[in-house]
C-alpha positions as CSV (number, residue, x, y, z in Angstrom):
1,M,15.2,-12.0,-21.1
2,P,14.3,-14.2,-17.8
3,R,12.0,-11.8,-15.6
4,Y,11.5,-12.8,-11.9
5,F,9.2,-11.4,-9.5
6,I,9.9,-11.1,-5.8
7,E,7.5,-10.7,-3.3
8,V,8.5,-8.7,-0.2
9,A,6.4,-7.7,3.1
10,Y,8.0,-4.5,5.4
11,N,7.4,-2.7,8.5
12,G,7.9,0.9,6.4
13,K,8.5,3.1,9.9
14,L,11.7,3.3,9.2
15,Y,11.6,3.9,5.1
16,A,11.3,6.9,3.2
17,G,8.5,4.9,1.0
18,F,8.6,2.0,-1.3
19,Q,10.6,3.7,-4.4
20,K,14.2,4.4,-4.5
21,Q,15.2,8.4,-3.9
22,Q,18.5,9.5,-3.6
23,N,18.5,11.2,-0.6
24,A,16.3,8.9,1.9
25,N,16.6,4.7,2.1
26,T,13.7,2.9,0.7
27,I,12.3,-0.1,0.6
28,Q,13.4,-0.9,-3.2
29,A,17.2,0.4,-2.1
30,E,17.6,-2.3,0.5
31,V,16.2,-5.4,-1.6
32,E,18.7,-4.4,-4.5
33,K,21.7,-3.8,-2.1
34,A,21.1,-7.6,-0.3
35,L,20.4,-9.1,-4.1
36,T,23.5,-7.3,-5.1
37,I,25.5,-8.3,-2.2
38,Y,24.3,-12.3,-2.6
39,F,24.8,-12.2,-6.4
40,R,27.5,-10.2,-6.6
41,S,25.7,-8.0,-9.8
42,E,23.7,-5.1,-10.2
43,F,19.9,-5.0,-9.7
44,E,17.4,-2.4,-10.8
45,L,14.0,-3.5,-9.6
46,T,10.7,-2.3,-10.7
47,G,7.7,-2.2,-8.2
48,A,4.5,-2.9,-8.4
49,S,2.6,-0.6,-5.7
50,R,4.1,2.8,-4.1
51,T,3.5,2.5,-0.6
52,D,3.9,6.0,1.6
53,T,7.1,6.6,3.8
54,G,6.3,5.0,7.4
55,V,3.1,2.3,5.6
56,H,3.9,-1.4,5.6
57,A,2.9,-4.7,3.5
58,I,1.6,-7.8,4.2
59,Q,2.3,-8.0,0.7
60,N,4.0,-6.2,-2.4
61,F,6.1,-7.1,-5.6
62,F,9.0,-6.3,-7.6
63,H,10.6,-7.4,-10.7
64,F,13.8,-8.3,-12.4
65,D,15.0,-9.2,-16.0
66,S,18.2,-10.9,-15.6
67,E,20.4,-12.9,-18.7
68,A,23.8,-12.5,-16.6
69,L,22.9,-15.0,-14.0
70,P,21.1,-18.6,-14.7
71,A,17.7,-19.3,-13.7
72,K,18.5,-21.8,-12.0
73,E,21.0,-19.9,-10.0
74,I,18.0,-17.1,-8.7
75,L,15.2,-20.4,-8.0
76,S,17.3,-22.3,-6.3
77,V,19.3,-19.6,-4.2
78,S,17.5,-19.9,-0.2
79,V,15.5,-17.1,0.3
80,Y,17.1,-17.2,3.8
81,R,20.4,-16.2,2.7
82,L,18.8,-12.8,1.3
83,N,16.4,-12.3,4.8
84,A,19.7,-12.5,6.3
85,I,21.5,-9.8,4.6
86,L,18.2,-7.9,4.9
87,P,17.3,-6.0,7.7
88,P,14.9,-7.1,10.6
89,A,12.4,-4.5,9.0
90,I,11.9,-6.2,5.5
91,V,11.5,-10.1,4.2
92,I,11.8,-11.7,1.3
93,K,8.9,-14.2,1.3
94,N,9.4,-15.8,-2.2
95,I,11.1,-15.9,-5.7
96,F,9.5,-16.8,-8.7
97,Q,10.1,-17.0,-13.0
98,V,7.4,-15.4,-14.7
99,T,6.9,-14.9,-18.8
100,G,8.9,-12.0,-20.3
101,E,6.0,-9.9,-20.9
102,A,5.0,-10.0,-16.8
103,H,4.7,-6.7,-15.0
104,C,4.4,-6.7,-11.6
105,R,2.8,-3.2,-11.6
106,F,0.7,-3.1,-15.0
107,D,-0.6,-6.6,-14.3
108,A,-2.3,-6.0,-11.3
109,I,-5.7,-5.9,-11.0
110,S,-6.3,-4.8,-7.8
111,R,-5.1,-3.8,-4.8
112,T,-6.4,-4.3,-1.0
113,Y,-5.2,-1.4,1.8
114,E,-6.2,-1.2,5.2
115,Y,-6.2,0.9,7.8
116,V,-6.7,0.5,11.7
117,I,-7.9,2.0,14.6
118,Y,-8.4,1.3,18.1
119,K,-9.6,3.5,20.5
120,E,-8.7,2.4,23.8
121,K,-4.8,2.7,24.9
122,N,-2.8,0.2,24.1
123,P,1.3,0.3,24.8
124,F,1.4,-3.2,22.2
125,L,-0.8,-1.0,19.6
126,F,0.4,2.7,19.6
127,D,3.5,2.0,16.4
128,S,0.7,-0.3,14.3
129,C,-2.0,1.0,14.6
130,F,-3.9,4.8,15.2
131,F,-5.5,5.7,18.2
132,Y,-8.4,7.5,17.8
133,P,-10.9,7.7,21.6
134,Y,-13.2,9.5,20.2
135,K,-16.9,8.1,19.4
136,L,-18.0,7.2,16.1
137,D,-21.4,6.5,14.1
138,F,-20.5,3.0,12.8
139,D,-23.4,3.3,10.0
140,K,-22.8,6.9,8.8
141,L,-18.8,5.5,8.6
142,N,-20.1,2.6,6.4
143,I,-22.6,4.7,4.7
144,A,-19.8,6.7,3.7
145,A,-18.0,3.9,2.8
146,S,-20.3,2.8,0.3
147,E,-20.4,5.9,-1.1
148,I,-17.3,5.2,-2.3
149,M,-18.1,3.1,-4.7
150,K,-20.1,5.3,-6.8
151,Y,-17.2,6.9,-8.0
152,T,-14.1,6.6,-10.2
153,S,-12.6,10.5,-10.1
154,F,-10.7,11.0,-6.6
155,V,-9.2,14.5,-7.9
156,S,-10.2,15.4,-3.9
157,F,-8.6,12.6,-2.7
158,S,-5.1,12.9,-4.0
159,K,-2.0,14.5,-2.9
160,K,-1.4,17.7,-4.6
161,S,1.9,16.8,-6.0
162,T,1.0,13.7,-7.3
163,Q,1.6,13.6,-10.8
164,V,-0.4,11.0,-12.5
165,R,-1.9,10.7,-16.3
166,T,-5.9,10.3,-14.4
167,Y,-6.9,10.6,-11.2
168,D,-9.6,7.9,-12.3
169,C,-9.8,4.5,-9.6
170,N,-12.7,1.3,-10.3
171,I,-13.0,0.9,-6.0
172,N,-14.6,-2.8,-5.9
173,E,-14.8,-3.1,-2.3
174,S,-15.0,-0.3,1.0
175,E,-15.8,-1.0,4.3
176,W,-16.0,-0.3,7.7
177,Y,-15.7,-3.8,9.9
178,M,-14.7,-4.5,13.9
179,K,-12.2,-7.2,14.5
180,E,-10.7,-7.8,18.0
181,G,-11.7,-4.5,19.7
182,L,-9.8,-3.2,16.4
183,L,-11.9,-0.4,13.7
184,I,-10.9,-1.7,10.3
185,Y,-11.5,-0.1,6.8
186,R,-10.9,-2.3,4.1
187,V,-10.7,-0.9,1.0
188,T,-9.7,-2.6,-2.8
189,A,-9.3,-0.9,-6.0
190,N,-7.2,-1.5,-9.3
191,R,-5.2,1.7,-8.4
192,F,-4.3,4.3,-5.7
193,L,-3.0,7.7,-6.1
194,R,-1.0,9.1,-3.7
195,G,-2.2,9.9,-0.2
196,M,-5.8,8.4,-1.3
197,V,-6.4,5.8,1.5
198,R,-5.3,8.4,4.3
199,G,-7.6,10.8,2.6
200,L,-10.4,8.6,2.6
201,V,-10.0,7.8,6.0
202,G,-9.2,10.7,7.4
203,T,-12.7,12.5,6.1
204,M,-14.8,9.8,6.5
205,L,-13.4,10.1,10.6
206,K,-15.1,13.5,9.9
207,V,-18.4,12.1,8.8
208,G,-18.4,9.4,11.8
209,R,-17.4,12.3,14.6
210,N,-20.9,14.3,12.5
211,R,-18.0,17.0,11.8
212,M,-18.6,16.4,8.1
213,S,-22.5,15.7,6.6
214,M,-22.6,13.3,4.3
215,E,-23.8,15.7,1.8
216,S,-20.5,17.7,2.3
217,F,-18.9,14.2,1.6
218,R,-20.8,13.5,-1.7
219,L,-19.2,17.1,-2.9
220,L,-15.8,15.8,-2.1
221,L,-16.1,13.2,-4.5
222,Q,-17.9,15.1,-7.0
223,Q,-15.8,17.5,-7.0
224,A,-11.9,18.3,-7.4
225,D,-11.4,20.3,-4.0
226,P,-8.7,19.0,-1.6
227,T,-9.1,21.7,0.4
228,S,-11.8,20.5,3.1
229,V,-10.5,16.3,2.5
230,D,-8.2,15.3,6.1
231,F,-4.7,13.7,5.2
232,S,-3.5,14.1,8.8
233,V,-4.1,9.9,9.7
234,P,-0.7,8.8,10.4
235,P,0.7,6.5,8.0
236,H,2.1,3.7,10.8
237,A,-1.9,2.6,10.7
238,L,-1.6,1.7,6.8
239,T,-0.8,-1.3,5.4
240,L,-1.3,-2.9,1.8
241,I,-2.3,-6.5,2.3
242,A,-2.2,-7.6,-1.0
243,V,-1.8,-6.8,-4.5
244,N,-3.6,-9.6,-6.9
245,Y,-3.0,-10.9,-10.2
246,K,-5.1,-13.0,-13.1
247,N,-2.6,-15.2,-14.8
248,I,0.6,-14.7,-12.5
249,K,1.1,-17.9,-10.3
250,N,3.7,-17.9,-8.1
């Protein structure tokens, strides 16, 4: 059966996450609705990375199968027309055909997130970055970020309601950097647990403010104890930057 990938970007502020839910509006629900309206055919999408409520994405993917619609009709559709149906906060960037075995979630080799902080009050950043006007030790932040890469199990940094088979994540990039006055945490891994990036950021900020020792931070990485992990940093400063594939070309 023909399979297609849809590349999307979105501002998650108004949505209850990426994956479709019964009693809340989501990115998946809006994209399925737009496809159904345009093609006059029901669509059921599979998502690559489940971003939480309020989290944004510069790049994320869905895939779907279709026998009813000819490939020529799907691939020739103007993305502009679908975007005219979608709300302003969601954009389809591309639609392309893949092999029937390709899977947008399981074939992804890594995901990259960034969390953005600003320290001086700015009315143009408050709804897309986290205002955190406290003194931070930049070196300690990066020591903590480097420490994260030494571990693969992140039980402490997963919210309790998470239902997964494993808490293992292979992190190959973890660093804090400055860009145009913004403090940014960038992390890349093969997979992430629910709330994991925000838990890492919030807890590292405690280290950077000298409210948690590096030894205590290491213990959190070594033990299954989420009670000292800070998940409270807001979601609107978190963005899924990219979903990376090895053998899938758009």
